[in-house]
C-alpha positions in Angstrom: -0.1 -0.2 0.4 1.0 3.6 -0.8 0.7 6.8 1.1 0.2 9.8 -1.1 1.3 12.7 0.8 2.9 15.9 -0.5 3.8 15.0 -3.6 6.0 11.7 -2.2 5.1 7.9 -2.4 5.8 7.1 1.0 5.6 2.8 1.8 3.5 1.9 4.1 4.4 -1.2 5.8 2.0 -2.7 8.5 5.4 -2.9 11.0 5.4 1.2 10.4 1.5 1.6 10.7 1.9 -0.2 13.9 4.7 1.3 14.7 2.2 5.4 14.6 0.3 3.2 16.2 1.8 2.2 19.3 3.6 6.6 18.9 -0.3 7.2 19.7 -0.5 4.9 22.7 2.2 6.2 24.2 1.4 9.6 23.4 -2.4 9.4 25.3 -0.5 7.5 28.5 2.1 10.0 27.8 4.7 8.3 27.7 7.9 11.3 28.2 9.9 12.6 25.9 12.9 9.9 25.8 10.5 7.4 24.8 8.7 9.2 22.6 11.6 10.5 20.7 12.7 7.1 20.2 9.8 5.9 18.2 10.1 9.3 16.2 13.5 8.3 14.8 12.8 4.8 14.8 9.5 6.7 12.2 11.1 8.9 10.7 13.8 6.6 9.5 10.8 5.3 7.7 10.4 7.8 5.0 7.5 9.4 6.4 7.1 13.2 6.3 6.2 15.2 9.1 3.0 16.1 7.8 1.9 12.8 7.6 2.8 11.7 11.0 1.1 15.5 13.0 -1.9 14.6 11.0 -2.2 11.2 12.4 -0.7 12.0 15.4 -3.6 15.1 15.1 -6.6 13.2 14.3 -6.1 9.5 16.8 -4.5 11.8 20.1 -5.5 15.3 19.9 -3.7 18.9 18.7 -2.0 18.7 22.0 -0.3 15.1 20.8 0.8 16.8 17.8 2.3 19.9 19.0 4.5 17.9 21.3 4.8 15.4 18.5 6.4 18.8 16.3 8.0 19.9 18.9 10.1 16.7 20.0 11.0 16.5 15.9 12.0 20.0 15.7 14.9 18.1 18.3 15.8 15.5 16.2 
């Protein structure tokens, strides 16, 4: 399966989507920044764009979590 994200195609795998779901769960549980950053590094290495990731988080967890992820992504 492929996702078109602002003119760039990203291969979505079951593992990649599982990582994003796990990230959302950890955000809901308000895990420490270090745990979230570790997951974000792995997701970023898979080639997901920040805008795609933020839209998924905003939809699943809310704007506050999306803002937190945006801030943490700036430090990676």
